[in-house]
SEBABA-398941 format. One record per residue (C-alpha): residue in three letters; z, x, y. Coordinates in Angstrom, 2 decimals, decimal comma. Layout:
SEBABA-398941
type / Z / X / Y
ALA / Z / X / Y
...
//
This chain:
SEBABA-398941
type / Z / X / Y
UNK / 12,73 / 55,91 / 30,35
UNK / 11,54 / 57,26 / 27,00
UNK / 10,91 / 54,15 / 24,95
UNK / 7,92 / 51,97 / 24,12
UNK / 7,41 / 48,50 / 22,71
UNK / 4,69 / 47,81 / 20,15
UNK / 3,75 / 44,13 / 20,07
UNK / 2,38 / 43,27 / 16,64
UNK / 0,07 / 40,26 / 16,52
UNK / -2,72 / 40,17 / 13,92
UNK / -2,25 / 43,83 / 12,98
UNK / 0,71 / 43,69 / 10,60
UNK / 0,50 / 47,15 / 9,07
UNK / 1,61 / 50,76 / 9,47
UNK / -1,53 / 52,55 / 8,25
UNK / -4,31 / 53,11 / 10,79
UNK / -2,44 / 51,48 / 13,65
UNK / -3,53 / 53,00 / 17,01
UNK / -0,95 / 51,11 / 19,15
UNK / 1,92 / 52,36 / 17,02
UNK / 0,60 / 55,91 / 16,94
UNK / 0,20 / 55,94 / 20,73
UNK / 3,69 / 54,51 / 21,25
UNK / 5,21 / 57,24 / 19,07
UNK / 3,52 / 60,10 / 20,93
UNK / 5,98 / 62,54 / 22,38
UNK / 8,80 / 61,53 / 20,06
UNK / 9,49 / 58,28 / 21,86
UNK / 11,84 / 55,60 / 20,68
UNK / 9,83 / 52,52 / 19,69
UNK / 10,64 / 48,83 / 19,36
UNK / 8,27 / 47,27 / 16,76
UNK / 8,21 / 43,65 / 17,93
UNK / 6,76 / 40,45 / 16,56
UNK / 7,07 / 37,24 / 18,59
UNK / 6,71 / 33,90 / 16,87
UNK / 4,44 / 32,56 / 19,55
UNK / 5,30 / 29,07 / 20,77
UNK / 1,87 / 28,81 / 22,36
UNK / 0,11 / 29,33 / 19,04
UNK / 2,29 / 26,67 / 17,42
UNK / 1,67 / 24,19 / 20,23
UNK / -2,09 / 24,78 / 19,98
UNK / -1,96 / 23,70 / 16,33
UNK / -3,07 / 26,98 / 14,79
UNK / -0,10 / 27,34 / 12,46
UNK / -0,27 / 25,89 / 8,97
UNK / 2,16 / 26,18 / 6,06
UNK / -0,10 / 28,43 / 3,98
UNK / -0,60 / 30,89 / 6,82
UNK / 3,07 / 30,78 / 7,79
UNK / 3,97 / 31,68 / 4,20
UNK / 1,52 / 34,57 / 4,13
UNK / 2,82 / 35,66 / 7,54
UNK / 6,38 / 35,66 / 6,23
UNK / 5,30 / 37,96 / 3,40
UNK / 3,56 / 40,25 / 5,89
UNK / 6,55 / 40,49 / 8,19
UNK / 8,91 / 41,18 / 5,30
UNK / 6,68 / 43,95 / 4,00
UNK / 6,22 / 45,42 / 7,49
UNK / 9,97 / 45,46 / 8,01
UNK / 10,47 / 47,15 / 4,64
UNK / 7,92 / 49,83 / 5,53
UNK / 9,60 / 50,46 / 8,87
UNK / 13,03 / 50,70 / 7,26
UNK / 11,77 / 53,34 / 4,85
UNK / 10,87 / 55,33 / 7,97
UNK / 14,19 / 54,81 / 9,71
UNK / 13,13 / 51,84 / 11,82
UNK / 13,08 / 48,05 / 11,62
UNK / 11,08 / 45,09 / 12,84
UNK / 12,44 / 43,05 / 15,76
UNK / 11,53 / 39,35 / 15,57
UNK / 11,82 / 36,93 / 18,47
UNK / 10,61 / 33,37 / 19,09
UNK / 9,30 / 31,67 / 22,21
UNK / 6,85 / 32,48 / 24,95
UNK / 5,29 / 35,85 / 24,17
UNK / 5,28 / 37,09 / 27,75
UNK / 8,91 / 36,19 / 28,36
UNK / 10,10 / 37,68 / 25,08
UNK / 8,18 / 40,94 / 25,46
UNK / 9,54 / 41,40 / 28,96
UNK / 13,09 / 40,74 / 27,71
UNK / 12,78 / 43,29 / 24,92
UNK / 11,21 / 45,87 / 27,22
UNK / 14,13 / 45,46 / 29,62
UNK / 16,70 / 45,68 / 26,81
UNK / 15,11 / 48,90 / 25,52
UNK / 14,53 / 50,32 / 29,01
UNK / 10,90 / 50,78 / 27,92
UNK / 8,25 / 51,76 / 30,42
UNK / 5,23 / 50,74 / 28,35
UNK / 4,03 / 48,14 / 25,86
UNK / 1,23 / 48,70 / 23,36
UNK / -0,77 / 45,98 / 21,59
UNK / -4,11 / 45,34 / 19,91
UNK / -6,99 / 43,62 / 21,67
UNK / -8,05 / 40,21 / 20,40
UNK / -11,02 / 37,96 / 21,09
UNK / -10,00 / 34,34 / 21,60
UNK / -9,66 / 32,72 / 24,99
UNK / -5,96 / 32,20 / 24,33
UNK / -5,50 / 35,89 / 23,47
UNK / -7,27 / 36,96 / 26,66
UNK / -5,09 / 34,69 / 28,79
UNK / -1,94 / 35,90 / 27,03
UNK / -2,91 / 39,52 / 27,62
UNK / -3,49 / 38,99 / 31,33
UNK / -0,23 / 37,10 / 31,76
UNK / 1,61 / 39,88 / 30,00
UNK / -0,06 / 42,59 / 32,05
UNK / 0,89 / 40,91 / 35,33
UNK / 4,49 / 40,30 / 34,24
UNK / 5,00 / 43,86 / 33,04
UNK / 3,46 / 45,38 / 36,17
UNK / 5,80 / 43,25 / 38,29
UNK / 8,66 / 44,94 / 36,42
UNK / 7,17 / 48,43 / 36,89
UNK / 5,91 / 48,68 / 33,31
UNK / 2,45 / 49,23 / 31,85
UNK / 0,49 / 47,40 / 29,16
UNK / -1,85 / 49,42 / 26,93
UNK / -4,39 / 47,37 / 24,96
UNK / -6,09 / 49,15 / 22,06
UNK / -9,55 / 48,38 / 20,67
UNK / -10,79 / 48,69 / 17,05
UNK / -7,48 / 47,55 / 15,62
UNK / -8,70 / 44,13 / 14,43
UNK / -12,43 / 44,99 / 14,35
UNK / -14,48 / 47,96 / 13,21
UNK / -16,65 / 47,95 / 16,36
UNK / -15,33 / 46,83 / 19,76
UNK / -16,53 / 43,33 / 20,73
UNK / -18,93 / 43,73 / 23,63
UNK / -19,73 / 47,37 / 22,88
UNK / -23,11 / 46,37 / 21,44
UNK / -25,39 / 44,19 / 23,54
UNK / -29,11 / 43,38 / 23,57
UNK / -31,16 / 44,04 / 26,68
UNK / -31,14 / 40,43 / 27,85
UNK / -27,60 / 39,23 / 27,16
UNK / -23,93 / 40,15 / 27,10
UNK / -23,71 / 39,57 / 23,33
UNK / -25,84 / 39,29 / 20,20
UNK / -26,73 / 35,79 / 19,04
UNK / -28,72 / 36,94 / 15,98
UNK / -27,04 / 38,90 / 13,23
UNK / -29,86 / 41,17 / 11,99
UNK / -30,42 / 43,13 / 15,24
UNK / -26,66 / 43,25 / 15,74
UNK / -26,21 / 44,70 / 12,26
UNK / -28,84 / 47,38 / 12,92
UNK / -26,90 / 48,62 / 15,94
UNK / -23,51 / 48,10 / 14,25
UNK / -24,60 / 50,26 / 11,31
UNK / -25,48 / 53,15 / 13,59
UNK / -22,07 / 53,28 / 15,25
UNK / -19,76 / 56,17 / 14,46
UNK / -16,42 / 54,62 / 13,65
UNK / -13,25 / 56,33 / 14,79
UNK / -11,27 / 58,33 / 12,24
UNK / -8,45 / 56,49 / 10,52
UNK / -4,80 / 57,26 / 11,16
UNK / -2,08 / 57,75 / 8,60
UNK / 1,13 / 55,76 / 8,62
UNK / 3,91 / 57,33 / 10,69
UNK / 6,54 / 59,38 / 8,88
UNK / 9,40 / 58,22 / 11,08
UNK / 10,07 / 55,40 / 13,53
UNK / 13,22 / 55,47 / 15,66
UNK / 14,32 / 52,20 / 17,25
UNK / 16,72 / 52,08 / 20,22
UNK / 20,19 / 50,80 / 19,46
UNK / 21,30 / 47,34 / 20,52
UNK / 17,98 / 45,44 / 20,29
UNK / 18,75 / 42,12 / 18,65
UNK / 16,46 / 40,36 / 16,20
UNK / 16,18 / 36,97 / 14,59
UNK / 16,21 / 36,74 / 10,83
UNK / 12,89 / 37,35 / 9,14
UNK / 11,08 / 34,14 / 8,13
UNK / 10,71 / 33,27 / 4,46
UNK / 8,06 / 31,29 / 2,64
UNK / 10,80 / 29,65 / 0,54
UNK / 11,68 / 27,22 / 3,32
UNK / 8,10 / 26,05 / 3,91
UNK / 6,87 / 22,68 / 2,61
UNK / 3,47 / 21,71 / 1,18
UNK / 2,22 / 25,16 / 0,22
UNK / -0,84 / 25,49 / -1,96
UNK / 0,45 / 26,04 / -5,52
UNK / -1,57 / 29,20 / -6,13
UNK / -1,23 / 30,73 / -2,68
UNK / -1,71 / 34,52 / -2,72
UNK / 0,99 / 36,98 / -1,68
UNK / 0,77 / 38,71 / 1,69
UNK / 1,80 / 42,06 / 3,10
UNK / 0,35 / 45,52 / 3,62
UNK / 1,51 / 46,77 / 0,23
UNK / -0,33 / 43,96 / -1,53
UNK / -3,37 / 44,36 / 0,72
UNK / -3,69 / 48,07 / -0,02
UNK / -3,25 / 47,43 / -3,74
UNK / -6,00 / 44,82 / -3,67
UNK / -8,32 / 47,08 / -1,69
UNK / -7,85 / 49,99 / -4,10
UNK / -8,47 / 47,74 / -7,11
UNK / -11,55 / 46,21 / -5,49
UNK / -13,12 / 49,55 / -4,64
UNK / -12,31 / 50,90 / -8,07
UNK / -13,56 / 48,04 / -10,21
UNK / -15,12 / 45,24 / -8,16
UNK / -17,35 / 46,36 / -5,34
UNK / -20,02 / 47,98 / -7,53
UNK / -21,16 / 44,57 / -8,77
UNK / -20,80 / 42,77 / -5,44
UNK / -24,47 / 42,68 / -4,47
UNK / -25,51 / 40,90 / -7,67
UNK / -22,42 / 38,81 / -8,33
UNK / -20,92 / 37,74 / -4,99
UNK / -22,45 / 34,24 / -5,15
UNK / -21,31 / 33,58 / -8,73
UNK / -18,84 / 30,75 / -8,20
UNK / -17,24 / 30,89 / -11,64
UNK / -17,21 / 34,69 / -11,74
UNK / -15,19 / 34,89 / -8,50
UNK / -16,58 / 38,38 / -7,89
UNK / -15,47 / 38,65 / -4,26
UNK / -12,81 / 40,92 / -2,79
UNK / -10,35 / 38,21 / -1,64
UNK / -9,41 / 40,59 / 1,18
UNK / -10,12 / 38,08 / 3,96
UNK / -6,46 / 37,01 / 4,41
UNK / -5,44 / 40,65 / 4,74
UNK / -8,13 / 41,27 / 7,35
UNK / -7,08 / 38,12 / 9,21
UNK / -3,42 / 39,17 / 9,40
UNK / -4,30 / 42,82 / 9,87
UNK / -2,47 / 44,16 / 6,83
UNK / -5,69 / 46,10 / 6,29
UNK / -7,61 / 47,97 / 8,98
UNK / -11,29 / 46,97 / 9,24
UNK / -12,12 / 50,56 / 10,20
UNK / -10,40 / 51,91 / 7,09
UNK / -12,00 / 49,31 / 4,83
UNK / -15,49 / 50,18 / 6,10
UNK / -14,87 / 53,92 / 5,71
UNK / -13,53 / 53,56 / 2,19
UNK / -16,29 / 51,18 / 1,10
UNK / -18,97 / 53,53 / 2,43
UNK / -17,33 / 56,45 / 0,64
UNK / -17,56 / 54,45 / -2,59
UNK / -21,31 / 54,14 / -2,10
UNK / -23,93 / 52,09 / -3,91
UNK / -25,70 / 48,77 / -3,26
UNK / -22,53 / 46,76 / -3,87
UNK / -20,61 / 48,66 / -1,22
UNK / -23,51 / 48,28 / 1,22
UNK / -23,58 / 44,51 / 0,68
UNK / -19,81 / 44,34 / 1,13
UNK / -19,95 / 46,33 / 4,39
UNK / -22,60 / 43,91 / 5,63
UNK / -20,06 / 41,10 / 5,23
UNK / -17,54 / 43,08 / 7,28
UNK / -20,22 / 43,37 / 9,96
UNK / -20,58 / 39,56 / 9,93
UNK / -16,88 / 39,38 / 10,75
UNK / -17,37 / 41,66 / 13,78
UNK / -20,50 / 39,70 / 14,76
UNK / -18,54 / 36,46 / 15,02
UNK / -15,72 / 38,13 / 16,92
UNK / -18,08 / 39,60 / 19,52
UNK / -19,68 / 36,18 / 19,90
UNK / -16,36 / 34,41 / 20,43
UNK / -15,22 / 37,12 / 22,85
UNK / -18,32 / 36,44 / 24,95
UNK / -18,27 / 32,64 / 24,56
UNK / -14,64 / 31,49 / 24,05
UNK / -15,67 / 27,84 / 24,44
UNK / -17,49 / 28,08 / 21,08
UNK / -14,12 / 27,67 / 19,38
UNK / -14,37 / 23,95 / 20,06
UNK / -17,76 / 23,23 / 21,66
UNK / -21,31 / 23,60 / 20,41
UNK / -22,64 / 27,09 / 20,95
UNK / -26,15 / 25,60 / 21,05
UNK / -25,99 / 21,86 / 21,34
UNK / -28,40 / 19,64 / 19,43
UNK / -27,05 / 16,58 / 21,24
UNK / -25,77 / 15,24 / 17,94
UNK / -24,23 / 11,80 / 17,73
UNK / -21,93 / 12,83 / 14,93
UNK / -20,06 / 10,39 / 12,76
UNK / -16,31 / 10,73 / 13,25
UNK / -13,01 / 9,64 / 11,73
UNK / -13,54 / 6,22 / 13,30
UNK / -17,05 / 5,68 / 11,92
UNK / -16,93 / 7,63 / 8,64
UNK / -13,25 / 7,64 / 7,70
UNK / -13,69 / 6,80 / 4,01
UNK / -16,44 / 9,40 / 3,50
UNK / -14,37 / 12,06 / 5,27
UNK / -11,31 / 11,31 / 3,17
UNK / -13,38 / 11,49 / -0,03
UNK / -14,65 / 14,90 / 1,10
UNK / -11,14 / 16,12 / 1,88
UNK / -9,78 / 14,94 / -1,46
UNK / -12,64 / 16,28 / -3,54
UNK / -13,81 / 12,82 / -4,59
UNK / -17,36 / 12,69 / -3,20
UNK / -19,04 / 12,22 / -6,59
UNK / -20,84 / 15,56 / -6,19
UNK / -19,01 / 17,86 / -8,63
UNK / -19,74 / 21,20 / -6,95
UNK / -18,49 / 19,90 / -3,59
UNK / -15,41 / 18,38 / -5,16
UNK / -14,62 / 21,55 / -7,12
UNK / -14,68 / 23,68 / -3,98
UNK / -12,54 / 21,24 / -2,00
UNK / -9,96 / 21,17 / -4,77
UNK / -9,91 / 24,95 / -4,94
UNK / -9,13 / 24,95 / -1,22
UNK / -6,08 / 22,75 / -1,68
UNK / -4,81 / 24,59 / -4,74
UNK / -5,25 / 28,19 / -3,57
UNK / -5,47 / 27,99 / 0,21
UNK / -8,76 / 29,80 / -0,23
UNK / -12,33 / 28,95 / -1,13
UNK / -15,26 / 30,99 / -2,41
UNK / -17,72 / 31,69 / 0,42
UNK / -20,59 / 29,92 / -1,36
UNK / -18,29 / 26,92 / -1,73
UNK / -17,56 / 27,02 / 2,00
UNK / -21,27 / 26,87 / 2,78
UNK / -21,89 / 24,01 / 0,36
UNK / -18,96 / 21,86 / 1,45
UNK / -19,71 / 22,41 / 5,13
UNK / -23,38 / 21,57 / 4,71
UNK / -22,47 / 18,44 / 2,76
UNK / -20,10 / 17,23 / 5,47
UNK / -22,29 / 18,00 / 8,47
UNK / -25,82 / 17,52 / 7,13
UNK / -25,50 / 15,06 / 4,22
UNK / -22,67 / 12,93 / 5,63
UNK / -23,57 / 13,78 / 9,26
UNK / -19,92 / 14,24 / 10,27
UNK / -18,82 / 16,31 / 13,27
UNK / -18,32 / 19,96 / 12,29
UNK / -14,99 / 20,01 / 14,13
UNK / -13,56 / 17,55 / 11,57
UNK / -14,35 / 20,02 / 8,80
UNK / -13,22 / 23,06 / 10,75
UNK / -9,82 / 21,47 / 11,39
UNK / -9,39 / 20,63 / 7,71
UNK / -10,23 / 24,18 / 6,68
UNK / -7,73 / 25,56 / 9,19
UNK / -5,09 / 23,27 / 7,71
UNK / -5,33 / 25,02 / 4,33
UNK / -7,12 / 28,37 / 4,59
UNK / -4,75 / 31,32 / 4,46
UNK / -7,55 / 33,36 / 6,06
UNK / -8,10 / 30,65 / 8,70
UNK / -9,56 / 32,83 / 11,44
UNK / -10,69 / 31,12 / 14,64
UNK / -13,84 / 33,21 / 15,08
UNK / -15,03 / 33,18 / 11,50
UNK / -14,02 / 29,62 / 10,67
UNK / -15,40 / 27,90 / 13,77
UNK / -18,56 / 29,94 / 14,05
UNK / -19,40 / 29,71 / 10,36
UNK / -18,97 / 25,96 / 10,64
UNK / -21,30 / 25,95 / 13,62
UNK / -23,81 / 28,13 / 11,74
UNK / -23,92 / 25,57 / 8,91
UNK / -23,95 / 22,58 / 11,27
UNK / -26,95 / 24,01 / 13,11
UNK / -25,13 / 24,22 / 16,45
UNK / -24,42 / 27,95 / 16,15
UNK / -26,54 / 31,04 / 15,56
UNK / -28,54 / 30,00 / 12,49
UNK / -32,23 / 30,57 / 13,24
UNK / -33,00 / 27,56 / 11,00
UNK / -30,56 / 25,02 / 12,44
UNK / -31,93 / 22,09 / 10,45
UNK / -31,63 / 23,62 / 6,98
UNK / -29,78 / 21,47 / 4,47
UNK / -28,19 / 22,90 / 1,32
UNK / -28,82 / 20,59 / -1,62
UNK / -25,52 / 20,57 / -3,56
UNK / -27,17 / 19,91 / -6,94
UNK / -29,79 / 22,62 / -6,56
UNK / -27,22 / 25,06 / -5,28
UNK / -24,82 / 24,20 / -8,10
UNK / -27,44 / 24,91 / -10,75
UNK / -28,20 / 28,23 / -9,10
UNK / -24,67 / 29,50 / -8,50
UNK / -22,76 / 27,73 / -11,31
UNK / -25,51 / 27,43 / -13,92
UNK / -23,35 / 26,50 / -16,91
UNK / -20,87 / 24,40 / -14,91
UNK / -17,83 / 26,62 / -15,57
UNK / -16,66 / 26,50 / -11,94
UNK / -16,91 / 22,71 / -11,81
UNK / -15,08 / 22,23 / -15,09
UNK / -12,32 / 24,58 / -13,89
UNK / -11,57 / 22,48 / -10,80
UNK / -12,70 / 18,99 / -11,83
UNK / -10,95 / 18,48 / -15,17
UNK / -12,26 / 14,90 / -15,37
UNK / -15,61 / 16,49 / -16,30
UNK / -14,38 / 19,15 / -18,71
UNK / -16,11 / 17,46 / -21,65
UNK / -19,50 / 17,20 / -19,90
UNK / -21,54 / 20,08 / -21,26
UNK / -23,95 / 22,41 / -19,51
UNK / -25,77 / 21,82 / -16,21
UNK / -25,57 / 18,04 / -16,63
UNK / -22,13 / 18,31 / -15,05
UNK / -23,88 / 18,91 / -11,71
UNK / -26,11 / 15,81 / -11,76
UNK / -24,45 / 12,62 / -10,55
UNK / -27,31 / 10,44 / -11,81
UNK / -26,78 / 11,75 / -15,34
UNK / -23,07 / 11,16 / -15,06
UNK / -23,87 / 7,50 / -14,39
UNK / -24,79 / 7,16 / -18,04
UNK / -21,25 / 8,05 / -19,05
UNK / -18,16 / 5,88 / -18,96
UNK / -17,14 / 6,80 / -15,42
UNK / -14,04 / 4,64 / -15,55
UNK / -12,87 / 6,68 / -18,52
UNK / -13,77 / 9,88 / -16,68
UNK / -11,91 / 8,68 / -13,58
UNK / -14,68 / 10,23 / -11,51
UNK / -16,28 / 8,42 / -8,55
UNK / -19,88 / 7,49 / -7,89
UNK / -21,57 / 9,58 / -5,15
UNK / -20,51 / 8,55 / -1,65
UNK / -24,14 / 8,78 / -0,53
UNK / -27,52 / 9,33 / -2,10
UNK / -28,86 / 12,76 / -1,12
UNK / -32,18 / 11,36 / 0,04
UNK / -30,42 / 8,82 / 2,26
UNK / -28,20 / 11,49 / 3,75
UNK / -31,19 / 13,74 / 4,43
UNK / -33,14 / 10,91 / 6,06
UNK / -30,19 / 10,05 / 8,32
UNK / -29,82 / 13,67 / 9,38
UNK / -33,53 / 14,04 / 10,13
UNK / -33,53 / 10,87 / 12,20
UNK / -30,50 / 12,10 / 14,14
UNK / -32,14 / 15,45 / 14,86
UNK / -35,49 / 13,81 / 15,66
UNK / -37,21 / 15,45 / 12,71
UNK / -38,92 / 12,38 / 11,20
//
């Protein structure tokens, strides 16, 4: 045997790809394989926006392989069964793949390892493909993972990252390995109208443009909602069209306070992944329970629907929720505000919000989405679990002239200045003519309810 299989999962690129480089060592034939995982679909983690972005990524990956003499093989079904079939068809003695952090990914890896070994084949799992630092490599003295970001970041910053790898010059695929047709976003319903394009080519273009003209101002401007001064690279990191190791190296080489602040955000991504790797149950259960008696769909259905639709009567919340639907993306400050409003002001279960975000977010990552929701809800790693973000105060700070709100809530486009953020001032206007709702709850009432629930009266 002189062939290998490379199983692509959330690492849909050719640059800086350790599994592919290892599979090609010694001039081996390689089958680049992607399996449309039935288990992921059954678990509910597919959504039209992400499927469309995925289709772009697979098409671009296939194009890059064809330029190098290869091609992408696509199959559908159970990952373990399909990988074993392809390995047998190619007479391959080894399979390479990237490590991942979720409980499902761990179970899939172990199933695949056992099945391949039963056939006399080996599975090689490669670290630092989807993270800059290996989850579990950094631990405090008293635990198997870090639960506080600052000490984690101190250790993370001192790590020497591996060198990056170039894209291969040639990829030779064995003859006779059948493939399904590549998926296309054209056949997908209910996509966000302004959904971004996917693929390694687009990801590398965005990264270069960001480092050239955006990152320098990141430290001062990243919370400016209207300015939208963020990288928008999160979907590419989620699907692995960009290597986290390469992004950190290139950002550090750029230098300056903006690059340092940006790298800190990449460390947050690794922080959440090491936490989920150590505590897989945190994907759906409180990391640190506060014994909340959350309101749910049954008890707060109208409030939840108003939040989902961007009709809460709080313009900054509504603007962010509408951006989510239109773009399949939301500014990070908007994510914090909308999550705090749902969990702290409306006192609704964080899982309701996390599910809604995963329905639309093209960067809907299990670790970052669930654990950021828990951070805001006060059931995660926030050292101030009872903090509440006041949407009006936050709006005046991060959208001072109301440009972000007027962009996404056109009903209010004629309301000038910061008054657009103040529901009580909007009451003096003809709201029927505006077609804009009254607030679903008074902020003081929401705060009092939350404090009672947490026993903070």
